[in-house]
N, C-alpha and C positions, 0 to 999 in steps of 0.2 A: 802365263798365269802366275808363275812363281815370282816374276819380276813385279807384277801388280801388287801381290801380297806384300812383297818386300817394301815397295814404295809406301803402301798404306801404313805398314808398321813403322817406317821411318817418320812419316808425318805424325803418327800417334806419339812417338817418343819425343819429337820436337814440341808437340802441343803440351805433353805432360811436363816436359822440362820447363816450358814457358810458364805453365800454371804454377809449377813448384817455385819459380823465381818471382812470382807476384803475390802480393798480399793486400787485403782490404785497407783502405786509408784509416789510420789510427784516429779515432774520434777525439782522443785527448789533445791531439795537435790542433784540431778545429776549435775545441773549447778554449784552449790557450790563446789562439789567434783572435777569437771573438773578444776575450777579456782584454787583450792588448789594444785592439782597435777601439773598443768602447772607452777604455781609459784615455786614449789619445784624443777622443772626441767628446770629453766630458762637457756638459753644459756648465755655465759659469757658476751656478749655485751648488753643483754636485761635487763632493770631495772624493768619492770612490764608488765603485760599482761591484756587484756580484752577478755572475752569469749562471743562469739555470736553464734546464730543459732544452739543451741544444739537440736538435733533430736533423740528421742528414736525410734529405729528400731524394736521395739517389745513392749509387754505389760507384766507387772508383778504386780500381786496383793500382797499387804502386809497386815498382820494382823492389824486391827484397834487397836490403843492404844499401839502398840509395839514400842520399841525404835529402830528406823530404821537408819542404817548408810550405806553409799555408798563409795566404793573405786573404783578408776578408774585404769584400766590396759590397757595401750596403745597397739595397735596391731603392731606386728613386730618391726621395728626400727624407729617408729614415733619420731620426734624431738620436738614435742609440740609447733610447730609454723605453722601457716596457717591452712588449712583444714586437719583434722585428724580423724582417726577412732580408736575406743576404745571399751572396755566392761565396763559396770557399774556392779560391784559385790555388791550385796545387802545382808545385814545382818539385821535380826530382833531379838532383844533381845540377841545379841551376836552370833546368829546362821545364817550361810549363807543359804538363801532360793532360790537363783537363780541369774541369770545375764541377762542383757539386752544389745544388741549391740547398740552403739550410734555413731553419727558423730557430730563434733563441729568445729567451726572456732576460732582459737586462734590468736588474734592480738597482736604482740609484740610491745612494746614501748621502744625506746632508748633515751638516753640523748645526746643532741647536743647543741652547742652554738647557741644562738639566739640574735638578736639585741634588747637591751633594750632602745636604742635611735636610731633615724633615722641617716643615713649616707649619705652625699652628694657625688656626683661624684668627684673624686680627693682627697677625705679626707682619711687620714690614720686611721685605726681602732685601738683603745686603749682598755685597760682593762675596762675602765668605760663604754664602749659601749656594753659590752657583759654580758649575764647571761646564766644560764643553763636552758634548757627547755626540756620537754618530748614530743616526737612526735611519732606517729605511724610509724613504719619502712616502711610499705607498701605504705604510702602516701608521702614519702619524694622524692623530685626530685633527679635525678641522679647527681653525682659529688659534693655532699655537703661536706663541710669541717667539720670533726667530732671532731677535737681537737681545743679548744680555743687558745692554744699556737701557732697554725699554722696561726691564723688570726692576731695576734698582729703585728702592724706595716705595715700590708698590705694595699694597696691603692685601694679604690673602683673605678671600671671603669664605674659605673653608680650609680644613686640614689638607696638606699636600705632602706626599710621601717621598722617600728617598729614591733618587734616580728618575723621578717623574718629570716629564715635560710640562710646561705651564701654558694653559690656554688663556686667552683674554677674559673669558667668562669665569676663570678661577680667581680673578682679581677684583678688588673694589674699584669703583670708578676713579680714574686718575684725577688728582686735584693738585693745584699749585699752593693752596693755602687751606688749612683745615679749620673747622669750627673751633671757636674760642682762641684763635691765634691773635696775638697782639699785633696791631697794625698802626700805621700813622695815617691820620686823616689830613688831607691837604686841600685847602681852599685857595685858589690862585686866580688873580685877575691882574693882568699887566705885570707890574713890578711887585705888586702886593702878594705876599704869601703868608698864609696862616696855617700852622700845623698843630694838631692835637692828637692825643692817644685815643685808640678805639679798640674794640674787640669784635671779631667777625662772628656773625650769628649762624652761618652755614658754611659747609665746605664750598670752595669756589675755584675756578680756573681763571687765569689772567684774561682780561677782557670781559668777564662777567659783571653784570650789575649786582652789587652786593648790599646787604643790610648790615650796618655796623652800629654797635652800641658805643656812643661817645662816653668815654670815662669822665670827661669834664662836666658834661651837662646831664649825664644819665638818661639821654634820650636817643632814639633811633634815627639814624640818617642813612641815606642811600648814596652810593657812588660807584665808580668803576675800579675794579682791581687792576692796577697797572703793573704791579710786581707782587711777590708773595707778602711783602711788608708794607705796601703803600696803596691807599685808596684815594683816588682823585674825586673830589666832590664837584658836581656840575656848578658852573657859574650862572646865577640867576640875578635878576634885577634887585630883588629884595635882599639877597645876601650881599650884593655889592653895596647897596645903600647903607646896610647895617654896618659895614666895615669901611665906609668911605673915609672916615677920619683917621683910619689906622695907617701907620707908615709901614715900610717893608719889614722892619725889625721891631714890631710892636711889642710892648710888654705883655707878659703872659696873661695878666688880668684883662687887658683889652682884647687879646685873642680869644679868651674865654667868652667875653661878652659878645664878640662878633659871631663866634660859633653857636652860641645860644640863640642869637637872633636868626641865624641861618636855620637851625633846627626847628624853630617855631614856624618858619615860613615854608618848610618842605612839605 
């Protein structure tokens, strides 16, 4: 009986000693491991991540004093963005001692243009108004402009504040040439070219059919905006016959007459 009691006491001492030499896995090690793994697996458009709400779905004791390391293995085809599931593979002194299932939330941050200076309604945005800022992707409003180049020269349709991201709906419609812009009217057929000054009547983009006031004839003509400063007039039989006698480098008075004839026949 005495020997049995002694044996039980010995087992109890060993068990207590083993318990004293083990400790729960440090959650901080898991959080750091998730951060490192998510950073290594960043999607192309993401510049950094923050890890939140890491939850260990089990418990694992590790030897006290051992060099513990944690490696994260994502479950299935996790893309390391948003809420994710994974396993924490734990090693002590270089030997794997177990794994713990975990969940975590990975918040991706992207780089977007933000306003370093306030912008007033009707003001055009220049390079001096912009800087690069990091924003959590999930908190950004819909329709933001992601490229600074796409903002240059655009006009604000309302007041925009400091450090604000810019949405497409915050901007006036993009145009290549604005109303009242001076343009060149070009009438061309074969080697014959007739040019005259004009003024756009509406904002327009390249490729638009536009209405132009001819400075020469004070009449309205229609053509296609082929560059911000050039409107190509369509070639029609009446315009061709009106300018048939003109040479490639016709005098300006003849050009005016041809353009006047063209305007009357449009």
